N, C-alpha and C positions, 0 to 999 in steps of 0.2 A: 504494500500500500504506500503510495507516495503522497506527500503533503504539498498542496499547491498554495502559493501565496497570492493574495489578491494584489493586483497591480493595476493602477489606473490605465485606462485605454482611451485617451482623449482622441476624439475624432474631429477633424476640421469642420468648422461651421460652413454650411452651404451659403453662398452669397445670396442676398435678397435684393438683387438689383433689378433693373428693368430689362426684360428680355423680349425678344421678338421671335416670331415663328410659331410653330405648333405647340412647343413647350410652354410658351407664354400664356396660352389660353387655359392651361391647367392651373395656374397660380392666380388666385383672386384675393386681393387684400383690400380691405375697406379703408377709406380715407381716415376713419376714426382710429383704426388699429393697423398702422402701416408696417409694423415690425413683427416678424414671425418668431416664435419661441418654441423650441422643441425639447422635450424631456422624456425620460423613461419612468414608468411607474411599475409597481408590483402587480402580481397577478390578482391578489384580493382587491387592490384599488381598481383594476380594470373591470373585474366582475361587478363591483359596486357601481361603477360608472355606467356599465351596461344596464343594470337594473334601474338606475335612476334616470337614464336618458332614453329608454325605449318604452313602448306601449303607452298606456294611459298615464303613467307616472312621469313620462318624458317631457317635463315642462321646459327644461333647458338642454342645450347641446353640451357635449363634452367640453368644447372650447369655451363656452360661457362659464361653466363651473370652474375650469382652470383659471380663467381670467378673474372671476370673482374671488377665488381663494388667494391668488397672488395680490390682488388689489387690497384685500383685507390685511394680509400679512404686511405689505408695504406701508399701509396707513398706520399700523400698530408699531412698526419698528424703524421707520425712516422718516424723521421729522422734515427733511427736505421734500420728500414725496408728499407728505401730508399737507405741507404749506402749498405746494404746487397744485394740489387737488382742491384747495380751499378749505382744508380741515386743520388749519394751524392751531397749535396749542399755545394760547397766550399771546 
């Protein structure tokens, strides 16, 4: 039995620039949210998101839940973000 060590495996970010041609039609970004953010989640997180975003319970999309969670985290932990969003403390 061998022991494997966990090592970071950083992958380069994909550019989010303006593209042309057939590939450009696949990428749609709203003017309100022009930056793409990608991350990995656990299997239980994925299963939960599927339950909450499908069928009659599906009030929000996965991307909306992720955006709301990040927004809440940033408001609570980054005073600069809170001020920029109009939630300044004092």
